[in-house]
Residue, then its C-alpha position, 0 to 999 in steps of 0.5 A: m268456610l275454607v280450611v286449608a291444612m298443611v301437612l309437614t313431612l317430618g325427618m329423623c328426630g322430628q325435624a320438619k323438612g324444609i322448615d328452618p331446622h335448628i341442627r344444620f349440616v355441611d354435608s350428607h355424611d354429617r347429616a347421616l350422623l344425626e339420622r343414625g343417632c336418632g334411629q338408634s338412641a332414645t337419648f340422642r333423639e331427646l337431645a335433638a328434640r330439645v335443640e330443635q325447641s330452643d333458640l339455638i342454631v347448631y351447625v355440625r361439621t366433621e373434619y379429618s384432623e382433630p379440632a384444637g387438640a380434641v376429637g370434638r368441640t362446641v363453640i359459640i359464634g354469636a347471637a342475633g335476631g333472637r337466635r344464638y349460633i354454635v358450631i360443633t366440630l367433630s373428628r372424622c378419624l373416629p369409627a362411626e359408632a364413636l362419632v355418633a356418640l361424640l355428636g351426642h356428647e356435643l349435643q348435650h353441651a348444646v342443650e346446656i347452652a340452650d338452658a343458659p340464655e346468658v351465654v351469647n359469646d365466647a366470654t360468657l360461654r367460658a364463664f358458664y363452663g367455668r361454673i358448671g364444668i371442668g376446664q383446662q387451658t391448652w398448650d396454645g392458650r385456649w380453654q377446653f371444658d367438659t361436664d359430667a353430664a356430657v361425658a355420661t351422655g356420650r357413654h349412654v348414646l354409645q351403649e344404646i347404638s352398640g346395643h341396637a347394632a347387636a340386636h340388628p346385625h347386618 
């Protein structure tokens, strides 16, 4: 009997390299945010692992302007083939530590969405956050929501990576 074993090389946060990752990036700068967060924050690693085990595909991108009047935003773009697709957009105008913490904040939103299978489009996302979050309409008619859990998570990730930087100076 022949037994063939395949060993996967795991990247940061336990993502299998070359295997359909659930957190995807537009460029290497954006990927570096995940690597830094996973390397310096247990909370961040846990969030990334939960996303990897969900039905979500999360695209992360940064841009030099503030997306829709905010420094971070998570939107759902749809559902198909047993997967739900979201995009996290972050402002590159922030310092590195703040950007990693903001990604942690937005990954908390991804986990909230992952735990809510009824969220499949913009209308169901808005209804979901209307129940669990705090919302406000922006000047251009769009809605923005936040949750206490995401705010606390972002702060906690920032504390962990700031503590790591203090303990491991360059």
